C-alpha positions, 0 to 999 in steps of 0.5 A, a space after each residue: 169255693 174251697 182252696 184245692 179246686 185251684 190248685 195244680 201239680 207244676 215241677 220245678 222245670 216248668 217254672 222259667 228262670 230268666 226272660 228270653 232273649 227277644 220279649 215277644 218270642 214268648 209262647 201264646 195261647 189263645 183260650 176261648 173263654 165260652 167254649 175252652 177252645 185252645 189254639 197256640 201261636 207266638 206273643 207276636 202274632 198276638 196282632 192277628 187276634 186283635 182289631 181296629 177298634 179294640 182297646 188294650 189297657 196296659 199297667 204302666 207302673 214301674 219297679 221300685 228295685 227295693 231289695 236294700 243290703 245294709 248292716 246294723 250301726 251297732 254290730 255291722 251284722 247284715 240286714 236285708 230290707 225289702 220296701 213294700 210300701 210308702 205310708 208317709 213321707 219318708 216312712 215305709 212297710 218293710 219286710 226285714 231280714 233276719 226279723 230276730 235282729 230287728 227291734 224297735 230302734 234298730 238303725 241300719 246303714 246302707 250307704 253313706 247316704 241312707 239310714 234306716 230306724 225301726 220305728 214299728 213292728 207289725 204282724 207277719 214280719 212286717 216293720 215300719 222303717 223311717 228313712 234318714 238320707 241325703 238327696 232325693 230318696 228314689 233317686 238313691 233306692 234307683 241307685 243301690 237297690 236291688 230288683 226284688 225277684 219273686 221267690 221261685 226265681 233263683 237265678 240272678 237278673 243280668 239287666 234290670 231292665 228285663 223286669 220292667 215293661 217297655 212302657 214302664 212309667 211311674 215308679 211304685 211296684 214291688 213286682 212286675 206286671 208281667 203280662 206286660 214284659 211280652 210286648 216290644 216298643 215296636 209290637 205296640 207301634 205295629 198294633 196302633 199302626 192297626 188301629 188298636 187303641 191302646 191306653 194306660 192305668 197305673 197299679 203299684 203291685 204289691 207283694 201280696 200277689 205272691 202269696 197262697 191263699 191259706 184258708 180253706 174257703 176261698 171267700 174267707 181270704 184277706 185280699 191285699 190292697 194296691 194303689 191305682 190311679 185313672 186319668 180322665 183322658 183314658 176313662 173317656 177313651 174306655 167309655 166311648 168303646 163301652 157305648 160302642 161295644 167295642 173290645 176292651 183288652 185288659 193286659 195283665 190282672 193288675 190293669 184288670 183290677 183297676 178297671 174291675 175296681 172303677 166300674 164297681 165303684 162308679 158304674 162308669 170309668 172316670 179319673 180317680 185314684 185310691 187303693 183297691 182291694 177287689 178279689 175277683 173269683 168264680 161267680 164274680 160278673 165282669 163289667 169292665 173287660 171283655 177279655 185278658 192277656 196274661 201269664 200262667 199263674 201260681 197253684 191257689 192263687 188269687 190271680 188263679 181264681 181271677 182268671 177262672 172267673 173270666 172263663 171256667 175254673 175247668 177250662 183254665 185247669 185244662 188249658 194248664 195241663 195242655 200248657 205243660 204238655 206243650 212245654 210253655 214256661 210258667 209264672 213271671 218270666 213265663 209265656 203268655 194266654 190270651 183270654 178272649 
């Protein structure tokens, strides 16, 4: 349970800085979670590893272009605000830069339609901002906001849609559910035609996803919370699959968090919503999923611990070393792994 058990070396050149031209051309590593055996293929070939009756669960959250550039009303000093979470009405938890210029009562103008006012300062550089605007808030944000790319991506994104899944629907994430970025509409149709059942849950991804675990004993880590939702029709599909011993595969750690949260809470799938702070690490017994499609994760991250719980830590770290030997691309715009 020591944090160093989830550390590995990753030279910068392995971190994907931009998406591939074609989403499904990513490399795909198949990892047998029981034996640790590995195969290499392309993502579009995932259909050869799925069969009729398998259920694929995707996260249909949509990334909010949450980076807002503005200036202080009194001094015109440049300010950057990152929307994290909607608290109530027009009040949001945000990160603000530079923090030393942001005090209680500071007003920030973003354009003629939108002004923010700092109403509270919290821990870890987080502030509460109340927004005043003309029109519809989310429409303004979609118009003027920039995509909140992870801090390890240094290239600018030419097309905002490449940091959205092709099935993104419900606006609210501070980051993309990146395992889903490999799917094209055509590939999803092919899978449906094969008899693979595709359904959707929602989890709005928070920036806590990118924060490394900083405590030595991972059990002492304080997990971030994220909003999730499952609809009844999806619960019915999943319960039927579970009763018939058919495979349920999550696309991404975010979908996994929803499915495992619901099963832990109710011992079945059901229509529900709420906030989850589930922390999955080795020793956890999975109740909901049989396998996981995911990307390659940061050292010392809760996501690396989650995938280690599904297989074995040794198998995962070995797979990551083999991925480097085979020039896989890591993190958000990187290649994929199917643990089954």
